C-alpha positions in Angstrom: 103.3 60.5 217.8 99.8 61.2 217.1 97.6 58.5 215.2 94.9 60.2 213.5 92.1 56.3 212.6 88.7 58.7 212.0 88.1 61.5 211.4 86.5 62.1 215.0 90.0 61.5 216.2 91.2 64.2 213.7 88.6 67.0 214.7 89.8 66.4 218.3 93.1 66.4 217.5 92.7 69.7 215.9 90.1 71.4 218.9 93.6 70.0 221.3 95.8 72.0 219.4 93.7 75.0 218.4 94.1 74.5 214.6 91.5 75.6 212.2 90.0 73.0 210.1 91.2 73.3 206.3 93.1 70.8 204.0 96.3 71.9 205.4 95.6 71.3 208.8 97.6 68.1 209.1 100.6 70.1 208.4 100.0 72.7 210.8 99.2 69.9 213.4 102.2 68.3 212.7 104.1 71.9 213.1 102.2 72.7 216.2 102.7 69.4 218.1 106.5 68.8 217.1 104.8 65.2 217.1 104.9 62.7 214.1 101.1 62.5 212.6 100.6 59.1 211.2 97.1 59.2 209.2 95.0 56.1 207.9 95.2 56.5 204.4 91.3 56.0 204.2 90.8 59.3 206.8 93.4 60.7 204.2 90.9 60.3 201.4 87.8 61.1 203.3 89.8 64.7 204.2 90.4 65.0 200.4 87.1 64.8 199.1 85.6 66.4 201.9 88.0 69.6 201.0 87.8 68.9 197.5 90.9 69.3 196.5 93.4 66.9 193.8 95.4 64.2 195.2 98.5 66.4 194.6 97.6 69.5 195.8 95.9 67.5 199.3 99.0 65.2 199.7 101.6 68.1 198.5 100.3 70.3 201.3 100.5 67.5 204.1 104.0 66.1 203.1 105.5 66.0 206.8 102.4 63.7 207.8 103.1 60.3 207.6 100.0 58.0 205.8 99.6 54.6 206.5 97.3 51.6 205.6 94.7 50.3 207.9 96.9 47.2 209.2 100.0 48.7 209.8 98.4 52.0 211.5 96.8 49.5 214.0 100.3 47.7 214.6 101.8 50.6 215.8 
């Protein structure tokens, strides 16, 4: 399982798996690693704004990724 709690963890995971930064990178990370990817919702919103994508486009492109609120992710 890959947990992403910050932008730094996101960038580190992309570098580790050799994935270029894009708004579909979370899905590519899920497919390339073969592990479930769980992202803190606040980080996901930061990424969505970073790539200037609509809510529908961003979450649709990353539909294989699980998005969790702060407390839930820390409990995992």
